[in-house]
N, C-alpha and C positions, 0 to 999 in steps of 0.2 A: 370329269378330269380334262383340262384344257387340251386344246389339239395344236399341233406345232406352228399352223398359221395363224391360232387365236394369240400362242405365247410370244411369236412373232411379233404382231402386232402391239400386243402390252408392252413388249420392250423396246418398239419404235416410239409409241406415246413417251413414255418412261423418258428416253433419250431426250425428244423433245422438250420436254418439261426441264429436265436438268439443263439443256443448254440454254434454255429461256432463261432459266432462273440465274445461270452463270452470268451472262451477260446483261440482264437486268441489273444483278450487282455491281459488277463492272463499271456498267453506266451511270447508276444512279447512287451507286454506294449501298442500297436498301433493297429490298424485295417485298414488295405487297401482294396481296393476291389479286388485286381489281389489276393492276400492272400483267400480271401474268396472263389473266383473263382478256386483256387486250391484245396483248401479244401473240398469243396463241388462237386467239378468236374464238374462245369457249366461254361458256358461261359460269360465273363463281361457284353453283355447286359443282361442277367438274373439276374447277380448280381446288376445291376444298377436300374431294375427295382424293385428288391425287397427290395431293398436298400430305396428307395422313398416312396413304400409302407409300409415299417416297420417304416419311420419316418412319413407319414401320420397319421400313426395309435397310433404313441405316443408311441412307442417302442425303436426309436433311434434320437440322435439329430446329424445334420451334418453341418458341416460349410465348404465354400467352399476353398478349398486348406489349409485346417487346417484337415481334416478328420473326423471321425465320432466316437460317443461312445452311449453305452445305457444308456436312463433313468431308473429312478427307476423301472419303470414297465416292461422295457425289461430285466434287471438285474433279476425281481424276478420271471418271465417266464423262463429264460435261467436258474436260479438255479433249479428251479421246473423240468425241463427237464432234467438235468442234474443228480439229485438227483434219477430222475425215472430210466434213464438210468442204473445207475450205482448199483440201486437195481435189476433190470432184470438181469442185466449181472452177478452179487454176486450170486443170487440165481442161473441163468442155471450151473454157473461154480459148486455150490456145489452138483448138479448133476451129477457130473463128465465129464462134457461137455469138449471138448478142449476151448482153448480159442478163437481160430476163429470161430468155430461152436457157441458158446457163445454169441459172437460180432455179427455176422450175423442173426443171431437169434434174439438178442435184439436188433438189426435195424429194422426188419422185425414186432417188435410185439410193439414196447415201444409207439407207437402213438395211437394204437388202445385198450387200456386197460383204463379200467372206473377207475378213482381215487379212488375208493374205493378198488379195487383189487391191485391197488398199494401198497396202505396202508396195506392191509394183508400181500402181499408180504416182504414189508419193516419189519412187526411183524414175519414174519416166517424165514427171514433174521437173526435178533438180536435174537430170540430163538435159533435157530441152531449155531451161534455165540456164544451163551453163553453156548451151551451144547454139546462142541466137539464129545461126546458120540453119541450122536443121531445124529448128523450130520454124522459122520463117515459110523454110520450103515445106515443111509441115502444111502450117495454115496454107499455104497456095495452094496443094493439092487439096486440102478440106474445101477449098472455095471453087473450084472447080466444078463447071457444068455438064 
């Protein structure tokens, strides 16, 4: 039986694949296993295994020699992951972090936040975008030594 930590890791990997597949399809109009491998920095057999799992679990459809595409379920999860990623990245950037640091930190925490926390972050980002003066004060406060 899988532990909670193991199932959390599995879900994080699944989400990373769905996000990569969604983005590749948006960028290129198609999805190849080699593109997924390159995007995620994993070997082809690993991609094949995960693609099979995604198909079994209803996130992906694949046809031999024709390629693959996300199902409605896969698209829904991918968009949610992308929105969560963008929200966290934007919030960390508002703190005055460099893009590289904000990206690295986003990658590190995006799968570990409760959906309610992400929703609160979304509201905070919206608030700060609507109030540039407060946003500037926040950034100034964060930049203090």
